[in-house]
N, C-alpha and C positions, 0 to 999 in steps of 0.2 A: 509445430512451426518455428523457426528460431528468427527473432528480428535484432537487428541493430540497432542498440539504443545511441550509441556513439562513443566518444571516450572516456572512459573512467574517468578522466581530469575534467570532464563537464559536470559531475557529480560528487565533488572532492570534498564538499562543506556538507556536513550533518543538518539533515531535515530532510524537507518531502519536495519534490518534482511532479508534477502535474503534466502528461500529456495524452494524447488521442492517437489511437491506432484504428482504423477501420471503423470509425463513430463509436467507438468504445473508449468511455476516459479511464484513465489509468492515475495511481500515484505509485511512483518509485519513492522509496525510503530507504535515507544513509541512517541507520540506528546503531551507537554504539561499534562502530567499524563496519557493519554487514548493510547490504543490501537485499530490501524484501519490496515486491510490488504488487498491490491487491487493486483490486476494482474501486474506482474512485468514487465510490455510492455506499451509503451507510445500508444496513440489511433491516431498517427501522422504518423509516420513512424514505428513502432512497436519499437525503441531502449527499452533496459532495462532503467527501472527508478531506477535502485540502487544508482545510483551515484547524482541523485535530489536533489534540496533545498527544505525544506520545512518550511513553514512561513505559519502562521494562519491557521490551519487546509487545507493547499495546499501544492501538491507538485508541485514543477517546472521541468520538464524534462531540462538537460541540452543542449540538442542539440540545439532548438529553445526557449526553456523557456516558452512551453507551459503549464499553470496551469491545474491542475486537483485537485477536493475536494476528500478531505479523506472522507467524509462522504456519498457519493454517487457515486462516478467517474467521475462527469460531469464536461464540460471545463468549467471552469473561468476566463481564460485567453488565447486567440488563437492569430495569424496571421492573422485571416480571411481566412484561408485554409481548405478544410475538413480537420474535428479530430473530431474521436471515443471517447467516454467518455471509462475509463477505468471500468472494472469491480470491483466491490468493495463486500467483505465478512467479514459476521459477526464476532466480535471475541468476547468469552467470556471466564472472570476469574472465575473458581469455584475450592474451594477446593487448592487451590496454585497453579492450573496449568493454564494455556491458551488453550484453546479449539478455534477452528477454525471451522466455518458451512461451507462446499462446497455444 
């Protein structure tokens, strides 16, 4: 299903944008000119990734520093504890709008 997130101009700045659809929290991230979308939930304890630090195509959870790839959600850096990947979603730029594939 394709969901319209609105005009690209609303997401022009580098950074994170939190939003909800159908009772699920998402995090849209503009990093190095590219758009990524992940579920807004750390795969370790489920805390929101809204305040996570983004660097080198990875988002790092503020709680324990666990890193998740923005491309596929896989754990890139962990504490050696059990940690699930986070879900990722395709973002498409089309006709001046951002579309999310859910």
